Every structure is written in structure tokens, then in C-alpha cells.
C-alpha positions as CSV (number, residue, x, y, z in Angstrom):
1,M,0.0,0.0,0.0
2,A,1.5,3.3,-1.1
3,L,1.9,6.0,1.6
4,D,1.0,9.7,1.0
5,I,3.3,10.7,3.8
6,E,6.7,9.5,4.9
7,Y,6.1,8.7,8.5
8,S,9.8,7.9,9.3
9,T,10.5,11.7,9.0
10,F,8.2,12.3,11.9
11,F,9.5,9.5,14.2
12,K,11.5,10.6,17.2
13,S,15.2,10.0,17.2
14,D,16.9,7.0,18.9
15,L,14.2,4.5,18.2
16,P,15.0,0.8,18.1
17,A,15.2,-0.8,14.7
18,P,11.7,-1.5,13.2
19,S,10.1,-4.9,13.9
20,Q,9.9,-7.5,11.2
21,R,6.6,-9.0,10.2
22,W,6.0,-12.1,12.2
23,S,6.2,-15.2,10.0
24,G,5.4,-17.9,12.6
25,F,7.5,-19.8,15.1
26,P,10.5,-21.9,13.9
27,K,10.2,-25.7,14.0
28,Y,12.4,-25.9,17.1
29,N,11.8,-22.9,19.3
30,F,14.1,-22.4,22.3
31,I,13.6,-18.7,22.7
32,G,11.4,-16.4,24.8
33,G,9.5,-17.5,27.9
34,H,6.9,-19.6,26.3
35,N,5.1,-22.4,28.2
36,D,4.4,-25.8,26.9
37,A,0.9,-25.7,25.4
38,E,0.0,-28.9,27.3
39,S,0.7,-27.1,30.6
40,I,-2.1,-24.6,30.2
41,P,-5.1,-25.7,32.4
42,V,-7.7,-24.9,29.8
43,D,-10.7,-26.8,31.2
44,D,-10.2,-25.4,34.7
45,M,-9.8,-21.9,33.2
46,I,-13.1,-22.3,31.3
47,K,-14.8,-23.4,34.5
48,S,-13.3,-20.5,36.5
49,I,-14.2,-17.8,34.0
50,S,-17.8,-19.1,33.7
51,E,-18.3,-19.2,37.4
52,V,-16.9,-15.7,38.1
53,L,-18.7,-14.1,35.2
54,K,-22.0,-15.6,36.4
55,R,-21.4,-14.2,39.8
56,E,-19.7,-10.8,39.0
57,G,-20.0,-10.2,35.3
58,R,-22.0,-7.0,35.6
59,T,-19.1,-5.3,37.3
60,L,-17.4,-5.2,33.9
61,A,-19.6,-2.1,33.4
62,T,-17.1,0.0,35.4
63,Y,-13.4,0.5,35.0
64,G,-11.7,-1.4,37.8
65,L,-14.5,-3.8,38.4
66,Q,-15.7,-1.7,41.4
67,H,-12.4,-2.7,43.1
68,G,-10.4,0.5,42.4
69,P,-7.3,1.2,40.2
70,Q,-5.0,-1.2,42.2
71,G,-6.7,-4.1,40.6
72,Y,-9.3,-6.8,41.2
73,K,-9.4,-7.3,45.0
74,P,-9.9,-11.1,45.0
75,L,-6.7,-11.4,42.9
76,R,-4.8,-9.1,45.1
77,E,-6.0,-11.1,48.1
78,F,-4.8,-14.3,46.5
79,I,-1.4,-12.8,45.7
80,S,-1.0,-11.6,49.3
81,K,-1.7,-15.1,50.5
82,K,0.7,-16.6,47.9
83,V,3.7,-14.4,48.7
84,N,3.1,-14.6,52.4
85,K,3.2,-18.4,52.3
86,R,5.8,-19.0,49.6
87,S,8.1,-15.9,49.8
88,G,7.8,-15.1,53.5
89,L,6.3,-11.7,53.1
90,S,3.7,-10.2,55.4
91,V,1.5,-8.0,53.2
92,S,-2.2,-7.4,52.5
93,S,-4.1,-6.7,49.3
94,D,-3.6,-3.0,49.9
95,D,0.1,-3.4,49.4
96,I,-0.3,-4.8,45.8
97,L,-0.8,-3.2,42.4
98,I,-1.9,-5.4,39.5
99,T,0.0,-4.6,36.3
100,S,-0.2,-5.8,32.7
101,G,2.7,-8.3,33.1
102,S,5.9,-7.7,34.9
103,G,7.0,-5.6,31.9
104,Q,4.6,-2.9,32.8
105,A,5.7,-3.1,36.4
106,L,9.3,-2.4,35.3
107,D,8.1,0.4,33.0
108,L,6.3,2.1,35.9
109,I,9.3,1.8,38.1
110,N,11.6,3.3,35.4
111,A,9.1,6.1,34.7
112,A,8.9,7.0,38.4
113,F,12.6,6.8,39.2
114,C,14.7,7.4,36.1
115,N,15.6,10.4,34.0
116,P,17.8,10.2,30.8
117,G,21.4,10.0,31.9
118,D,20.7,8.2,35.1
119,T,22.4,4.9,36.1
120,V,20.8,1.6,37.4
121,I,22.8,-1.4,38.7
122,V,21.8,-4.8,37.3
123,E,23.3,-8.2,37.2
124,Q,25.8,-8.5,34.3
125,F,23.7,-11.3,32.8
126,S,20.0,-10.4,33.3
127,Y,16.5,-10.2,31.8
128,G,17.1,-8.8,28.4
129,S,13.9,-6.8,28.3
130,A,14.8,-5.1,31.6
131,I,18.2,-4.0,30.2
132,N,16.6,-2.8,26.9
133,R,13.9,-0.9,28.7
134,L,16.5,1.1,30.6
135,R,18.6,1.8,27.5
136,R,15.5,3.0,25.5
137,I,14.8,5.8,28.0
138,G,18.5,6.9,28.1
139,V,19.4,5.1,31.4
140,K,22.8,3.4,31.7
141,P,22.5,-0.2,33.1
142,I,25.8,-1.1,34.8
143,G,26.3,-4.8,35.1
144,V,27.9,-6.6,38.1
145,P,29.2,-10.1,37.5
146,L,27.5,-13.2,39.0
147,N,28.6,-16.4,40.5
148,D,26.6,-19.5,41.4
149,E,25.0,-17.6,44.3
150,G,23.8,-14.7,42.3
151,I,25.2,-11.2,42.1
152,R,28.8,-10.8,43.3
153,L,28.3,-8.7,46.5
154,D,31.9,-7.8,46.9
155,L,32.0,-6.4,43.3
156,L,28.7,-4.7,43.9
157,A,30.1,-2.8,46.8
158,E,33.2,-1.9,44.9
159,R,31.2,-0.7,41.9
160,L,29.0,1.5,44.1
161,E,32.0,3.0,45.8
162,D,33.6,3.8,42.4
163,L,30.4,5.4,41.2
164,L,29.9,7.5,44.3
165,D,33.5,8.7,44.0
166,K,32.4,10.1,40.6
167,S,29.3,11.6,42.2
168,I,27.1,9.1,40.5
169,K,24.3,7.6,42.6
170,P,22.3,4.8,40.9
171,K,18.6,5.0,41.1
172,F,18.1,1.4,42.1
173,I,19.6,-2.1,42.1
174,Y,17.6,-4.5,39.9
175,V,18.1,-8.2,40.8
176,I,16.5,-11.6,40.2
177,P,17.6,-13.4,43.3
178,T,15.3,-16.5,43.1
179,V,15.9,-18.5,39.9
180,Q,18.0,-15.9,38.2
181,N,17.3,-15.2,34.5
182,P,19.2,-16.4,32.6
183,A,21.7,-18.1,34.9
184,G,19.2,-20.0,37.1
185,S,21.0,-19.3,40.4
186,I,19.3,-19.0,43.7
187,M,20.8,-16.4,46.1
188,P,21.3,-17.9,49.6
189,E,19.6,-16.1,52.6
190,K,23.0,-14.9,54.0
191,N,23.7,-13.1,50.7
192,R,20.2,-11.6,50.7
193,L,20.9,-10.1,54.1
194,K,24.2,-8.8,52.9
195,L,22.6,-7.2,49.8
196,L,20.1,-5.5,52.1
197,E,23.0,-4.2,54.2
198,I,24.6,-2.8,51.0
199,S,21.3,-1.2,50.1
200,K,21.1,0.4,53.5
201,K,24.8,1.6,53.5
202,F,24.5,3.3,50.1
203,Q,20.9,4.3,50.5
204,I,19.9,2.8,47.2
205,P,16.5,0.9,46.8
206,I,16.3,-2.6,45.4
207,V,13.9,-3.8,42.7
208,E,13.3,-7.5,43.3
209,D,12.0,-9.5,40.3
210,E,10.5,-12.9,41.5
211,C,8.8,-14.0,38.3
212,Y,10.3,-17.5,38.5
213,A,10.3,-18.0,42.2
214,D,7.3,-20.4,42.3
215,L,9.0,-22.8,39.9
216,I,11.5,-24.4,42.3
217,W,11.8,-28.1,42.8
218,D,13.5,-30.3,45.4
219,R,14.8,-27.6,47.8
220,S,13.6,-25.1,50.3
221,R,13.1,-21.5,49.0
222,P,14.9,-18.6,50.7
223,P,12.7,-15.7,51.9
224,A,12.3,-12.9,49.4
225,L,14.4,-9.8,49.8
226,A,11.2,-8.0,50.5
227,A,10.5,-10.4,53.4
228,L,13.9,-9.8,55.0
229,D,13.8,-6.0,54.4
230,E,13.1,-4.0,57.6
231,G,13.5,-0.6,56.0
232,N,11.1,-0.5,53.0
233,R,14.0,-0.5,50.7
234,V,12.6,-3.2,48.4
235,I,10.0,-3.0,45.6
236,H,8.9,-6.5,44.8
237,C,7.5,-7.6,41.5
238,G,6.1,-10.9,40.2
239,S,4.0,-12.4,37.4
240,F,1.8,-15.3,36.4
241,S,3.3,-15.5,32.9
242,K,5.7,-18.4,33.7
243,T,3.5,-20.2,36.2
244,I,0.1,-20.1,34.5
245,A,0.3,-18.6,30.9
246,P,2.4,-15.9,29.2
247,A,-0.5,-14.6,27.1
248,L,-2.5,-13.6,30.2
249,R,-0.2,-10.6,30.8
250,I,-0.8,-10.3,34.5
251,G,1.9,-9.1,36.9
252,Y,2.0,-7.3,40.2
253,L,4.1,-4.9,42.3
254,I,4.4,-5.0,46.1
255,G,5.6,-2.0,48.1
256,N,4.6,0.6,50.6
257,W,2.0,3.2,49.7
258,N,4.5,6.0,49.2
259,V,5.8,4.0,46.2
260,L,2.6,2.4,45.0
261,S,0.7,5.7,45.0
262,Q,3.3,7.3,42.7
263,L,3.4,4.3,40.4
264,L,-0.4,4.2,40.3
265,A,-0.5,7.8,39.2
266,L,1.7,6.8,36.2
267,K,-0.5,3.8,35.2
268,S,-2.6,5.4,32.6
269,D,-4.1,2.3,30.9
270,G,-7.5,2.4,32.5
271,G,-6.8,-0.9,34.3
272,T,-5.2,-4.2,33.6
273,G,-7.3,-6.8,31.7
274,A,-10.4,-7.5,33.7
275,L,-11.3,-10.9,32.4
276,E,-7.8,-12.2,33.0
277,Q,-7.8,-10.9,36.6
278,M,-11.2,-12.4,37.4
279,M,-10.3,-15.8,35.9
280,L,-6.9,-15.9,37.6
281,A,-8.4,-15.1,41.0
282,E,-11.0,-17.8,40.6
283,Y,-8.7,-20.4,39.2
284,C,-5.7,-19.8,41.5
285,E,-7.7,-19.9,44.7
286,A,-8.7,-23.5,44.0
287,N,-5.9,-24.8,41.8
288,F,-2.6,-22.9,42.2
289,D,-0.7,-25.2,44.5
290,K,-1.7,-28.3,42.6
291,H,-0.9,-26.7,39.3
292,I,2.6,-25.5,40.4
293,K,3.4,-29.0,41.8
294,S,2.5,-30.6,38.4
295,R,4.3,-27.9,36.4
296,C,7.5,-28.2,38.5
297,E,7.5,-32.0,38.0
298,T,7.2,-31.6,34.2
299,L,9.8,-28.9,34.0
300,E,12.3,-30.9,35.9
301,K,11.8,-33.9,33.6
302,K,12.2,-31.6,30.5
303,L,15.4,-30.1,31.9
304,R,16.8,-33.5,32.4
305,I,16.1,-34.5,28.8
306,L,17.6,-31.3,27.6
307,T,20.8,-31.6,29.6
308,E,21.2,-35.2,28.6
309,A,20.9,-34.3,24.9
310,I,23.4,-31.5,25.2
311,E,25.9,-33.7,27.0
312,A,25.4,-36.5,24.4
313,N,25.9,-34.1,21.4
314,F,28.3,-31.5,22.7
315,G,30.3,-33.3,25.4
316,T,32.7,-31.0,27.2
317,S,32.3,-28.3,24.6
318,A,29.1,-27.1,26.4
319,E,29.2,-26.1,30.0
320,F,26.3,-25.3,32.3
321,E,25.1,-25.3,35.9
322,V,21.9,-27.4,36.2
323,P,19.3,-25.0,37.6
324,E,17.0,-26.0,40.5
325,G,14.0,-24.3,39.0
326,G,12.7,-22.0,36.2
327,I,12.5,-22.6,32.5
328,F,15.9,-21.6,31.2
329,L,19.3,-23.2,30.8
330,W,22.4,-20.9,30.4
331,V,25.0,-22.6,28.3
332,T,28.7,-21.6,27.8
333,L,30.3,-22.7,24.5
334,P,34.1,-22.5,23.7
335,D,35.5,-18.9,23.5
336,S,35.8,-19.2,19.7
337,V,32.0,-19.5,19.3
338,D,30.0,-16.3,18.4
339,T,26.5,-17.2,19.5
340,V,25.0,-14.2,17.7
341,R,26.3,-15.7,14.4
342,L,25.4,-19.2,15.6
343,A,21.8,-18.1,16.2
344,R,21.5,-16.8,12.7
345,I,22.8,-20.0,11.2
346,A,20.6,-22.1,13.5
347,L,17.5,-20.1,12.5
348,S,18.1,-20.8,8.9
349,E,17.8,-24.5,9.8
350,G,14.6,-23.9,11.8
351,I,16.1,-23.7,15.3
352,A,15.7,-20.6,17.4
353,I,18.1,-19.9,20.3
354,N,18.8,-16.7,22.3
355,P,22.4,-15.6,22.0
356,G,24.1,-14.5,25.2
357,P,24.6,-10.8,24.3
358,E,20.9,-10.4,24.3
359,W,20.9,-11.1,28.1
360,S,24.0,-9.1,29.1
361,T,25.0,-5.6,29.8
362,D,28.4,-6.3,28.3
363,T,28.8,-8.1,24.9
364,V,32.2,-9.7,25.4
365,P,31.6,-11.8,28.5
366,A,28.4,-13.2,26.9
367,R,29.8,-13.7,23.4
368,S,30.0,-17.5,23.7
369,K,26.9,-18.0,25.9
370,L,23.3,-18.9,24.9
371,R,20.0,-19.3,26.7
372,L,17.7,-22.2,26.0
373,C,14.0,-22.2,27.1
374,F,12.6,-25.6,28.1
375,G,9.3,-24.2,29.4
């Protein structure tokens, strides 16, 4: 279709490259955070949405379902029970803001805290979308290396000292302490306490992303940073994308009212999807624990099949730490391998993989790494 106007001349500067038209998933898809289609509890979802619509469907006539802009109260009540039981928090529904996925939660935090030119501390290998979101608004993400216990706290303290010597104070520290994405590590409780001490010493808040924390098998789960925090230094976010279904786009933020009230003032979408909230609240109240148990059992089996296949076909050329939860495997190939180039070649053969640099603040350390989704 011919255009009468050249829109590109009106676009703002510094936009990302335009998206390509979607042409379908590759035959072998190891990218993104997709769930196995068989894991979606369709029948129970149908039952849940039918029951809640019969009971409360007429509340769709108002924005917020007559529960206010923080979100559908029964869902917030379920989330409070979930995080109090599983993550060790002590919160009520009033401490929770429902968002359109954890992505919107991060956007709201960035909008409230960051100006162009600001700095944010992140793990060197981290959620690619979180890194990109910061860069797109002119914020510099500074990466701190990880080990098998999460972010290197000694290097974090050094980095903060160096920045303060230059009169640079980061706006916040963004971490994924429980089933880190992409590395899969779980930060021990002693490290969490030390991280909170660092936050207190430097007076820098923490944004804790717990999107994968419910998907842990065969081990006890450390309390969330927000549960250990005694100074309201932690903003906690989570999601149902990995536990229930990515397409539902339901996330949440937990924090004190001083923070939530400001984030709520920036949330200009008229409310997160009502049907999704209603269905999730109804479904999760009756089925969440059972569903998570089944999902973790399936994920652990799929991970075992994946690691056995890699060992059989790559031998010692592929190195990885077997995660204790989540849906990703972080693989290191020989230094000579460029995984960006490898991803292009693999895609031409119908295999999609995430090259390491997409999940890193620094290209060089991630050059020979790749992330595989087994969700």
C-alpha cells in the first residue's frame, strides 16, 4: 500500500530498529519465555471464568470492576496469601498493584525513578527486556558479575564506591535473586541479608524480580528480599506468565503506599485486563498449589532430557550449571564461538536460540553463551 506521507521523517530519534513482520515460530523454538501448550489448564480456566462471570460479570460495566485502580481485589488477596506463604512476606491486598505483566511493572518503576542519563545497577547477565527498557529511556545499566550464588556482592560494593567517587548515585539495584534469568542461580539467605546491608549503607533501593520463584523443585526456598527487608528498601514484582500462561499478561508490584501511590499515578491504561484478573483469582484460589506441583515436576523432567541431549551431542564443549528451577538453561560454549552468528545459522535450519549478548550488559563476557528455554 502506497503512503501519501513518509512517517519515518516524523518519528522521534533514537528509536530501536523497526520490527519485522511475524512469520510464525520456527520448528524448534528455544527462545522467549513460552510455556508448553499442554501445561495450560484450559478446562479449569473455562470453569473458572464461567463461574466468576455468572457471579460478578456485571461489574465489567465499570473501570476497575468496582475494586479500584489497584486491581481486582480477590486477585490481590490471593497474591498476598501466595507471597506470604511462599516468599515469606507479610503483606495485604492494599500493598499490591496489579500490572499488565511484569514488563509494565518495570516500565512504571523506570518512569517514576529514572531520567535520561541516570544509572541503574543490574546483574551482568540479566533479563534482556529489563536491560533494553533502561537503554531505551536513556538510562545506563551497569552490570555486576554473577557467580553460582547470584550477584557478586563484593564487586557490587566496589562498583557502588567507584560510582559515588564520581558523584554518580544509581537510582536502584535490579536483581532476580530467586531462579535468576538467565543463569538460574538462587541467592542464599545470607547473601540476601548482605545485599540489604549494602542497600542500607549506600541508601539505594532494590527492585526484586521474582517472576520465576514459584518454579523451584527439590529444595527449600529462601525468603524474598522484601520479606527480609526492615527498611522499606525493596520493591517486589512478580508475574503469572511463567506459572500459568504468558499470554494472560498479569503481573504485580508490592511495596509501601508511598511508592505504589506514585506508580499508580503513572499507570494510565484504565486498568489491567479485567477478564484475566477475574479468571486468575477464581482459578488460583482452588488450583494454584496443585498446578505448580505438576508444572515443576514436568519442567524438571524436560530439563533432564535437555541436559542429557546437550551432553550427548556437545560433550565437554558445552558447560552449564543445572538450575534448580525455572524454564531456562544458560550454556557456555568455547570462547571461539560467536552465539549471535550461531543463532543466525541455526535459525536458517529452523532452530531458534537466544544468543548470550541479548541477556547481558556487556557483549564480550556473553559472546559464547546462549540461553535455551525448556518451558
